[in-house]
DRENMI-126200 format. One record per residue (C-alpha): y, z, x. Coordinates in nm, 2 decimals, padded with zeros to 4 digits, m for minus. Layout:
REM DRENMI-126200
+--------+--------+--------+
:     c2 :     c3 :     c1 :
+--------+--------+--------+
:      Y :      Z :      X :
...
+--------+--------+--------+
REM end
This chain:
REM DRENMI-126200
+--------+--------+--------+
:     c2 :     c3 :     c1 :
+--------+--------+--------+
:  03.62 :  02.89 :  04.55 :
:  03.85 :  02.59 :  04.60 :
:  03.80 :  02.26 :  04.42 :
:  03.94 :  01.91 :  04.45 :
:  04.18 :  01.99 :  04.17 :
:  04.34 :  02.29 :  04.35 :
:  04.60 :  02.08 :  04.51 :
:  04.77 :  01.99 :  04.18 :
:  05.07 :  02.23 :  04.13 :
:  04.96 :  02.46 :  04.42 :
:  05.26 :  02.61 :  04.60 :
:  05.29 :  02.51 :  04.96 :
:  05.27 :  02.80 :  05.22 :
:  05.61 :  02.92 :  05.32 :
:  05.69 :  02.87 :  05.69 :
:  05.74 :  03.18 :  05.90 :
:  06.10 :  03.26 :  05.94 :
:  06.23 :  03.15 :  06.27 :
:  06.44 :  03.37 :  06.49 :
:  06.80 :  03.33 :  06.39 :
:  06.98 :  03.16 :  06.68 :
:  07.30 :  03.30 :  06.81 :
:  07.59 :  03.19 :  06.60 :
:  07.85 :  02.97 :  06.75 :
:  08.21 :  03.01 :  06.67 :
:  08.30 :  02.87 :  06.33 :
:  08.49 :  02.55 :  06.35 :
:  08.69 :  02.41 :  06.07 :
:  08.56 :  02.07 :  05.94 :
:  08.79 :  01.83 :  05.77 :
:  08.71 :  01.69 :  05.42 :
:  08.67 :  01.34 :  05.58 :
:  08.40 :  01.46 :  05.82 :
:  08.21 :  01.63 :  05.53 :
:  08.22 :  01.30 :  05.34 :
:  08.07 :  01.11 :  05.63 :
:  07.77 :  01.35 :  05.65 :
:  07.65 :  01.26 :  05.29 :
:  07.34 :  01.02 :  05.26 :
:  07.37 :  00.80 :  04.95 :
:  07.04 :  00.63 :  04.83 :
:  06.99 :  00.35 :  04.58 :
:  06.75 :  00.39 :  04.29 :
:  06.51 :  00.15 :  04.45 :
:  06.51 :  00.34 :  04.79 :
:  06.46 :  00.67 :  04.61 :
:  06.17 :  00.53 :  04.40 :
:  06.01 :  00.37 :  04.71 :
:  06.04 :  00.71 :  04.90 :
:  05.88 :  00.89 :  04.60 :
:  05.61 :  00.63 :  04.58 :
:  05.53 :  00.67 :  04.95 :
:  05.51 :  01.05 :  04.92 :
:  05.27 :  01.03 :  04.62 :
:  05.05 :  00.76 :  04.76 :
:  05.01 :  00.95 :  05.09 :
:  04.95 :  01.29 :  04.92 :
:  04.72 :  01.16 :  04.65 :
:  04.54 :  00.86 :  04.80 :
:  04.21 :  00.96 :  04.62 :
:  04.18 :  01.18 :  04.32 :
:  03.92 :  01.24 :  04.04 :
:  04.04 :  01.29 :  03.69 :
:  03.85 :  01.39 :  03.38 :
:  04.04 :  01.29 :  03.06 :
:  04.03 :  01.10 :  02.73 :
:  04.12 :  00.73 :  02.70 :
:  04.39 :  00.62 :  02.46 :
:  04.60 :  00.31 :  02.41 :
:  04.34 :  00.10 :  02.59 :
:  04.43 : m00.27 :  02.62 :
:  04.27 : m00.55 :  02.81 :
:  04.53 : m00.81 :  02.90 :
:  04.46 : m01.18 :  02.93 :
:  04.51 : m01.14 :  03.31 :
:  04.19 : m00.93 :  03.31 :
:  04.37 : m00.61 :  03.40 :
:  04.30 : m00.30 :  03.19 :
:  04.59 : m00.07 :  03.09 :
:  04.53 :  00.27 :  02.92 :
:  04.65 :  00.63 :  02.91 :
:  04.45 :  00.93 :  03.03 :
:  04.52 :  01.25 :  02.84 :
:  04.41 :  01.60 :  02.77 :
:  04.55 :  01.86 :  02.53 :
:  04.83 :  01.95 :  02.77 :
:  04.95 :  01.63 :  02.94 :
:  04.89 :  01.25 :  02.99 :
:  04.93 :  00.99 :  03.26 :
:  04.94 :  00.61 :  03.24 :
:  04.66 :  00.43 :  03.42 :
:  04.57 :  00.08 :  03.52 :
:  04.25 : m00.08 :  03.64 :
:  04.28 : m00.42 :  03.81 :
:  04.06 : m00.72 :  03.72 :
:  03.84 : m00.69 :  04.03 :
:  03.74 : m00.33 :  03.94 :
:  03.71 : m00.41 :  03.57 :
:  03.43 : m00.66 :  03.65 :
:  03.21 : m00.39 :  03.80 :
:  03.22 : m00.17 :  03.48 :
:  02.88 : m00.15 :  03.30 :
:  03.04 : m00.04 :  02.97 :
:  03.35 : m00.13 :  02.77 :
:  03.63 :  00.13 :  02.78 :
:  03.77 :  00.22 :  02.44 :
:  04.01 :  00.47 :  02.27 :
:  03.86 :  00.82 :  02.24 :
:  03.61 :  00.78 :  02.52 :
:  03.58 :  01.08 :  02.75 :
:  03.56 :  00.95 :  03.11 :
:  03.59 :  01.05 :  03.48 :
:  03.79 :  00.82 :  03.69 :
:  03.86 :  00.79 :  04.06 :
:  04.19 :  00.64 :  04.19 :
:  04.51 :  00.69 :  04.37 :
:  04.86 :  00.80 :  04.24 :
:  05.13 :  00.53 :  04.26 :
:  05.47 :  00.46 :  04.11 :
:  05.56 :  00.15 :  03.90 :
:  05.90 :  00.09 :  04.05 :
:  06.06 : m00.13 :  03.78 :
:  06.03 :  00.15 :  03.53 :
:  06.03 :  00.45 :  03.76 :
:  05.69 :  00.57 :  03.61 :
:  05.41 :  00.72 :  03.81 :
:  05.06 :  00.62 :  03.72 :
:  04.71 :  00.63 :  03.85 :
:  04.55 :  00.31 :  03.98 :
:  04.18 :  00.35 :  03.89 :
:  03.91 :  00.21 :  04.11 :
:  03.60 :  00.36 :  03.94 :
:  03.52 :  00.48 :  03.59 :
:  03.22 :  00.65 :  03.44 :
:  03.16 :  00.81 :  03.10 :
:  03.15 :  01.18 :  03.10 :
:  02.81 :  01.33 :  03.00 :
:  02.65 :  00.99 :  02.94 :
:  02.53 :  00.72 :  03.18 :
:  02.74 :  00.41 :  03.21 :
:  02.43 :  00.18 :  03.15 :
:  02.33 :  00.37 :  02.84 :
:  02.68 :  00.36 :  02.70 :
:  02.70 : m00.01 :  02.77 :
:  02.36 : m00.06 :  02.60 :
:  02.47 :  00.14 :  02.29 :
:  02.80 : m00.05 :  02.26 :
:  02.64 : m00.39 :  02.29 :
:  02.36 : m00.30 :  02.05 :
:  02.61 : m00.18 :  01.78 :
:  02.82 : m00.49 :  01.82 :
:  02.54 : m00.74 :  01.80 :
:  02.38 : m00.55 :  01.52 :
:  02.70 : m00.56 :  01.32 :
:  02.70 : m00.94 :  01.37 :
:  02.35 : m00.97 :  01.22 :
:  02.17 : m01.08 :  01.54 :
:  01.90 : m00.81 :  01.48 :
:  01.84 : m00.87 :  01.11 :
:  01.48 : m00.92 :  01.01 :
:  01.58 : m01.19 :  00.76 :
:  01.67 : m01.43 :  01.05 :
:  01.35 : m01.37 :  01.25 :
:  01.08 : m01.64 :  01.23 :
:  00.71 : m01.62 :  01.21 :
:  00.50 : m01.74 :  01.50 :
:  00.32 : m02.07 :  01.46 :
: m00.04 : m02.06 :  01.35 :
: m00.17 : m02.28 :  01.63 :
:  00.08 : m02.34 :  01.91 :
:  00.00 : m02.64 :  02.12 :
:  00.28 : m02.60 :  02.38 :
:  00.39 : m02.26 :  02.50 :
:  00.71 : m02.20 :  02.70 :
:  00.74 : m01.92 :  02.96 :
:  01.06 : m01.78 :  03.11 :
:  01.01 : m01.54 :  03.40 :
:  01.00 : m01.51 :  03.77 :
:  00.73 : m01.70 :  03.97 :
:  00.71 : m01.41 :  04.21 :
:  00.63 : m01.13 :  03.96 :
:  00.30 : m01.01 :  03.82 :
:  00.41 : m01.11 :  03.46 :
:  00.34 : m01.48 :  03.51 :
:  00.00 : m01.41 :  03.66 :
: m00.10 : m01.18 :  03.37 :
:  00.02 : m01.43 :  03.10 :
: m00.17 : m01.73 :  03.27 :
: m00.48 : m01.51 :  03.31 :
: m00.49 : m01.41 :  02.94 :
: m00.41 : m01.76 :  02.81 :
: m00.67 : m01.92 :  03.05 :
: m00.94 : m01.68 :  02.93 :
: m00.87 : m01.69 :  02.56 :
: m00.68 : m02.02 :  02.51 :
: m00.79 : m02.27 :  02.78 :
: m00.66 : m02.58 :  02.61 :
: m00.30 : m02.45 :  02.58 :
: m00.02 : m02.65 :  02.73 :
:  00.21 : m02.42 :  02.93 :
:  00.56 : m02.50 :  03.03 :
:  00.71 : m02.26 :  03.29 :
:  01.09 : m02.24 :  03.35 :
:  01.14 : m02.01 :  03.65 :
:  01.43 : m01.77 :  03.66 :
:  01.54 : m01.46 :  03.85 :
:  01.49 : m01.15 :  03.63 :
:  01.69 : m00.89 :  03.83 :
:  01.99 : m00.87 :  04.05 :
:  02.34 : m01.02 :  04.03 :
:  02.35 : m01.34 :  03.82 :
:  02.00 : m01.29 :  03.68 :
:  02.12 : m01.26 :  03.32 :
:  02.30 : m01.59 :  03.33 :
:  02.00 : m01.76 :  03.48 :
:  01.76 : m01.62 :  03.22 :
:  02.00 : m01.74 :  02.94 :
:  02.02 : m02.08 :  03.10 :
:  01.64 : m02.10 :  03.14 :
:  01.59 : m02.02 :  02.76 :
:  01.83 : m02.29 :  02.66 :
:  01.65 : m02.54 :  02.90 :
:  01.29 : m02.46 :  02.79 :
:  01.36 : m02.49 :  02.42 :
:  01.48 : m02.84 :  02.47 :
:  01.14 : m02.95 :  02.59 :
:  00.98 : m03.17 :  02.33 :
:  00.69 : m03.01 :  02.14 :
:  00.76 : m02.65 :  02.24 :
:  00.62 : m02.42 :  01.96 :
:  00.69 : m02.07 :  02.10 :
:  00.85 : m01.92 :  02.41 :
:  00.76 : m01.60 :  02.60 :
:  01.05 : m01.43 :  02.78 :
:  00.99 : m01.13 :  03.00 :
:  00.90 : m00.96 :  03.32 :
:  00.70 : m00.66 :  03.44 :
:  00.81 : m00.30 :  03.44 :
:  01.08 : m00.14 :  03.65 :
:  01.38 :  00.09 :  03.64 :
:  01.67 :  00.06 :  03.40 :
:  01.87 : m00.13 :  03.66 :
:  01.58 : m00.37 :  03.72 :
:  01.55 : m00.45 :  03.35 :
:  01.93 : m00.47 :  03.29 :
:  01.93 : m00.85 :  03.30 :
:  01.77 : m00.85 :  02.95 :
:  02.04 : m00.62 :  02.82 :
:  02.30 : m00.90 :  02.86 :
:  02.49 : m01.04 :  02.56 :
:  02.44 : m01.40 :  02.69 :
:  02.06 : m01.35 :  02.69 :
:  02.07 : m01.21 :  02.34 :
:  02.27 : m01.50 :  02.20 :
:  02.05 : m01.75 :  02.38 :
:  01.75 : m01.60 :  02.21 :
:  01.92 : m01.59 :  01.87 :
:  02.02 : m01.95 :  01.90 :
:  01.68 : m02.08 :  02.00 :
:  01.53 : m02.33 :  01.75 :
:  01.18 : m02.20 :  01.82 :
:  01.03 : m01.84 :  01.79 :
:  01.09 : m01.62 :  02.09 :
:  00.85 : m01.34 :  02.21 :
:  01.02 : m01.07 :  02.42 :
:  00.79 : m00.91 :  02.67 :
:  01.00 : m00.69 :  02.90 :
:  00.87 : m00.40 :  03.10 :
:  00.62 : m00.15 :  02.95 :
:  00.58 : m00.03 :  02.59 :
:  00.83 :  00.25 :  02.63 :
:  01.10 :  00.01 :  02.76 :
:  01.34 : m00.13 :  02.50 :
:  01.61 : m00.39 :  02.58 :
:  01.86 : m00.59 :  02.38 :
:  01.64 : m00.90 :  02.42 :
:  01.36 : m00.71 :  02.23 :
:  01.59 : m00.66 :  01.93 :
:  01.72 : m01.02 :  01.93 :
:  01.37 : m01.18 :  01.97 :
:  01.15 : m01.28 :  01.68 :
:  00.86 : m01.07 :  01.80 :
:  00.85 : m00.79 :  02.06 :
:  00.55 : m00.74 :  02.28 :
:  00.50 : m00.42 :  02.47 :
:  00.39 : m00.61 :  02.79 :
:  00.37 : m00.97 :  02.91 :
: m00.01 : m00.95 :  02.87 :
:  00.03 : m00.84 :  02.51 :
:  00.26 : m01.13 :  02.45 :
: m00.01 : m01.37 :  02.56 :
: m00.26 : m01.19 :  02.34 :
: m00.03 : m01.22 :  02.04 :
: m00.01 : m01.60 :  02.08 :
: m00.39 : m01.63 :  02.14 :
: m00.47 : m01.39 :  01.85 :
: m00.30 : m01.64 :  01.62 :
: m00.54 : m01.91 :  01.73 :
: m00.84 : m01.69 :  01.70 :
: m00.74 : m01.58 :  01.34 :
: m00.69 : m01.95 :  01.25 :
: m01.03 : m02.05 :  01.39 :
: m01.21 : m01.76 :  01.23 :
: m01.05 : m01.84 :  00.90 :
: m01.16 : m02.21 :  00.93 :
: m01.51 : m02.10 :  01.01 :
: m01.53 : m01.87 :  00.71 :
: m01.40 : m02.15 :  00.48 :
: m01.65 : m02.39 :  00.63 :
: m01.94 : m02.15 :  00.55 :
: m01.81 : m02.09 :  00.20 :
: m01.77 : m02.46 :  00.14 :
: m02.12 : m02.54 :  00.27 :
: m02.28 : m02.28 :  00.05 :
: m02.08 : m02.39 : m00.25 :
: m02.19 : m02.76 : m00.20 :
: m02.55 : m02.67 : m00.15 :
: m02.56 : m02.45 : m00.46 :
: m02.40 : m02.73 : m00.67 :
: m02.64 : m02.99 : m00.54 :
: m02.94 : m02.76 : m00.62 :
: m02.81 : m02.70 : m00.97 :
: m02.77 : m03.07 : m01.04 :
: m03.11 : m03.15 : m00.90 :
: m03.27 : m02.89 : m01.12 :
: m03.09 : m03.03 : m01.42 :
: m03.20 : m03.39 : m01.34 :
: m03.56 : m03.28 : m01.31 :
: m03.53 : m03.09 : m01.64 :
: m03.39 : m03.40 : m01.82 :
: m03.65 : m03.63 : m01.66 :
: m03.93 : m03.42 : m01.81 :
: m03.80 : m03.47 : m02.17 :
: m03.97 : m03.74 : m02.38 :
: m03.64 : m03.90 : m02.49 :
: m03.55 : m03.98 : m02.13 :
: m03.87 : m04.16 : m02.04 :
: m03.81 : m04.48 : m01.85 :
: m03.45 : m04.40 : m01.78 :
: m03.49 : m04.50 : m01.42 :
: m03.59 : m04.86 : m01.53 :
: m03.29 : m04.87 : m01.76 :
: m03.08 : m04.74 : m01.48 :
: m03.20 : m05.02 : m01.25 :
: m03.12 : m05.28 : m01.52 :
: m02.78 : m05.14 : m01.56 :
: m02.74 : m05.16 : m01.18 :
: m02.84 : m05.52 : m01.18 :
: m02.60 : m05.60 : m01.46 :
: m02.33 : m05.42 : m01.27 :
: m02.40 : m05.62 : m00.95 :
: m02.39 : m05.95 : m01.14 :
: m02.07 : m05.86 : m01.31 :
: m01.92 : m05.75 : m00.98 :
: m02.03 : m06.09 : m00.83 :
: m01.87 : m06.28 : m01.11 :
: m01.55 : m06.08 : m01.09 :
: m01.53 : m06.14 : m00.72 :
: m01.59 : m06.51 : m00.77 :
: m01.32 : m06.53 : m01.04 :
: m01.08 : m06.33 : m00.83 :
: m01.14 : m06.56 : m00.53 :
: m01.08 : m06.87 : m00.74 :
: m00.76 : m06.73 : m00.88 :
: m00.64 : m06.65 : m00.53 :
: m00.72 : m07.01 : m00.42 :
: m00.53 : m07.16 : m00.71 :
: m00.23 : m06.94 : m00.64 :
: m00.25 : m07.02 : m00.27 :
: m00.24 : m07.40 : m00.34 :
:  00.06 : m07.34 : m00.57 :
:  00.22 : m07.15 : m00.30 :
:  00.17 : m07.43 : m00.05 :
:  00.31 : m07.68 : m00.29 :
:  00.62 : m07.47 : m00.35 :
:  00.67 : m07.41 :  00.02 :
:  00.66 : m07.79 :  00.09 :
:  00.92 : m07.84 : m00.18 :
:  01.13 : m07.56 : m00.05 :
:  01.11 : m07.71 :  00.30 :
:  01.28 : m08.03 :  00.17 :
:  01.59 : m07.81 :  00.09 :
:  01.56 : m07.62 :  00.42 :
:  01.91 : m07.56 :  00.54 :
:  01.81 : m07.60 :  00.90 :
:  01.71 : m07.96 :  00.84 :
:  02.01 : m08.03 :  00.62 :
:  02.23 : m07.88 :  00.88 :
:  02.08 : m08.10 :  01.15 :
:  02.17 : m08.41 :  00.95 :
:  02.52 : m08.28 :  00.88 :
:  02.56 : m08.20 :  01.26 :
:  02.45 : m08.56 :  01.35 :
:  02.71 : m08.70 :  01.10 :
:  02.98 : m08.47 :  01.24 :
:  02.90 : m08.59 :  01.60 :
:  02.93 : m08.96 :  01.49 :
:  03.25 : m08.90 :  01.30 :
:  03.39 : m08.70 :  01.60 :
:  03.32 : m08.99 :  01.83 :
:  03.49 : m09.23 :  01.60 :
:  03.79 : m09.01 :  01.57 :
:  03.81 : m08.97 :  01.95 :
:  03.80 : m09.35 :  01.99 :
:  04.07 : m09.41 :  01.72 :
:  04.29 : m09.14 :  01.88 :
:  04.25 : m09.31 :  02.22 :
:  04.34 : m09.65 :  02.08 :
:  04.65 : m09.51 :  01.91 :
:  04.74 : m09.33 :  02.23 :
:  04.72 : m09.65 :  02.44 :
:  04.92 : m09.84 :  02.18 :
:  05.19 : m09.57 :  02.17 :
:  05.20 : m09.58 :  02.55 :
:  05.25 : m09.95 :  02.55 :
:  05.53 : m09.93 :  02.30 :
:  05.69 : m09.65 :  02.50 :
:  05.69 : m09.87 :  02.82 :
:  05.84 : m10.17 :  02.63 :
:  06.12 : m09.95 :  02.49 :
:  06.19 : m09.80 :  02.83 :
:  06.22 : m10.14 :  02.98 :
:  06.46 : m10.26 :  02.71 :
:  06.66 : m09.94 :  02.74 :
:  06.68 : m09.98 :  03.11 :
:  06.80 : m10.34 :  03.07 :
:  07.08 : m10.22 :  02.84 :
:  07.18 : m09.92 :  03.05 :
:  07.54 : m09.93 :  03.19 :
:  07.40 : m09.80 :  03.52 :
:  07.20 : m10.13 :  03.55 :
:  07.53 : m10.32 :  03.51 :
:  07.70 : m10.11 :  03.77 :
:  07.41 : m10.18 :  04.00 :
:  07.48 : m10.55 :  03.98 :
:  07.83 : m10.50 :  04.14 :
:  08.04 : m10.41 :  03.84 :
:  08.26 : m10.09 :  03.82 :
:  08.42 : m09.88 :  03.55 :
:  08.79 : m09.79 :  03.57 :
:  08.91 : m09.46 :  03.42 :
:  09.26 : m09.31 :  03.39 :
:  09.35 : m09.03 :  03.63 :
:  09.23 : m08.76 :  03.39 :
:  08.90 : m08.95 :  03.34 :
:  08.93 : m08.93 :  02.96 :
:  08.99 : m09.30 :  02.89 :
:  08.84 : m09.63 :  03.01 :
:  09.10 : m09.88 :  03.14 :
:  09.02 : m10.22 :  02.99 :
:  09.36 : m10.40 :  03.03 :
:  09.61 : m10.41 :  03.32 :
:  09.88 : m10.34 :  03.07 :
:  09.74 : m09.99 :  03.01 :
:  09.86 : m09.88 :  03.36 :
:  10.17 : m09.93 :  03.57 :
:  10.23 : m09.92 :  03.94 :
:  10.21 : m09.57 :  04.08 :
:  09.95 : m09.45 :  03.83 :
:  09.63 : m09.30 :  03.96 :
:  09.30 : m09.43 :  03.84 :
:  08.93 : m09.35 :  03.91 :
:  08.67 : m09.62 :  03.98 :
:  08.31 : m09.54 :  03.91 :
:  08.06 : m09.75 :  04.11 :
:  07.69 : m09.77 :  04.11 :
:  07.68 : m09.50 :  04.37 :
:  07.99 : m09.27 :  04.39 :
:  08.34 : m09.28 :  04.26 :
:  08.68 : m09.39 :  04.41 :
:  09.03 : m09.24 :  04.34 :
:  09.29 : m09.52 :  04.36 :
:  09.66 : m09.57 :  04.30 :
:  09.79 : m09.88 :  04.12 :
:  10.03 : m10.08 :  04.34 :
:  10.07 : m10.39 :  04.13 :
:  09.95 : m10.51 :  03.79 :
:  09.89 : m10.85 :  03.67 :
:  10.07 : m10.90 :  03.34 :
:  09.82 : m11.15 :  03.21 :
:  09.60 : m11.00 :  02.94 :
:  09.33 : m11.27 :  03.00 :
+--------+--------+--------+
REM end
C-alpha cells in the first residue's frame, strides 16, 4: 500500500531502452570545439535550479517530527528544526501562519506539519516552509489550554490567597455577556425573582468568534470602572470547546485578575472548565447558578438579621420581666414603703436643680456674649481694612501732589531749555554766516585765515558761506594788517 511518504528516496522507473540508431562515421573533434560544448553555471544559477526542482517536486508534504532549536524572532517568524532519530531538516513558519496557531511550539514537542520544500539561497540550505502545524496525539486547543494554564499558574494568578470573598449584600451587580444568548435571560430571571431590588449593570460583549476574547477583556475593564459595582458575573451558555475558547484567552484571565472587585465566572455547563474559571474569585457551574450565588448571600444575610432580631427581642423581654418582678418584690418590703413619694420629691428637686442650672448657664452665656461684642468692637477699630482705606486715601493725595510738583518742574525745565537754546542760537557761528559773513580757510581746510599776510598771491583758499563753500585763488593781497 503506497503512502504520501513513499516518494522520499524512491527510485524513479528506468526508461525503456530505445533502439540504437545507426552509427554515423566517427568524426574527429578538435579540443577547441569540445571546450565550446561545456555549460558553466554560477552558484546562484545552480541553487536557483535546485530550488525550482525541489519546490515543484515537493510543493506539499506532511512531516511528523520533533521540534528543537525553536525561536520566535521579533519579526514574528518562527524558526526551528524538525528531527527524528535518523535525520533533521530546518524549518520556518512565517508570521501570517504563526498567528493561526492555537498553541505555542516549544522544544521537544512532537508535531505534524504541512509545508513545501524550498532552498535558502544565501546559505545553500534546503528547508521546509511550514504552513500548518498540529501536535501529534493531542489536540491543538487542549495543548494550548494546558500551556497557558501552567504558565499563569506559575505566575500565581490561580492562587487561592489572592481570591476575594463575595460581598455580603451587593447593591450593584455587573454582568459581562452577550445580549443574544440565553445566559443574560437566565441571570435576569433569577435575580428578578430572588433579588428584585438589585441594580444591574450590563456590559454587552461577543462571547465567541474572532476578536471575542479581546472584547470580553475590554468589557471587564469597562464594567469594573462603574462607580458602586460590588461584584461582576462573566460568562455565557454552553457550547463546544471552540465556542468557549474566548474564555481561555490570556487577556481575559489577566483582566479578571486585575479587577478591583470580585469576579464570578459562569461559563458553559458544570463539566466545562476554562482559564477564566481558574482566574476568577468564584466559579459557578452555570450562569443561573452564578445569579443564585449572589442572591444566596443576601438571603443568608437577611436570615441572620432576622435570627438576631428574634434573639434580641426575647432577651429584652426577659430582662424587662426580671426587673419588673424585682421591683414588685422590693415594693412589698416594709422598708421601702413610701418610696414612690420620696422618688417624686427627688424628681422635683432634680427638676428645680435643672432649671437653676439652665438659668445660670444662660446668664453665663449672655455675659460672655456681651464681652465678645465689646472685644469685637475694639478689634474693629484696628481692622486692617479700615486702616488700609485711610492709608490708601493719603497715598492718593500724596500721589496727586507729587504729580503736580513733577509737572511744575517739567514746565520750568522746558522754559530753561528754550531760553538756553535761544542764547545758543544767537551765539552760533552759523547765525553770523547767515547775516552775510564768511569764513576763509587755507587750501587744506586745516587753518582759518584771519590776516591777509597769512596768504600770498597764487595760494588757494576755501570760503565757507551760510549755504555752500567756494574754492578761490588769491590774486592780490592787501598788505595792511588793519
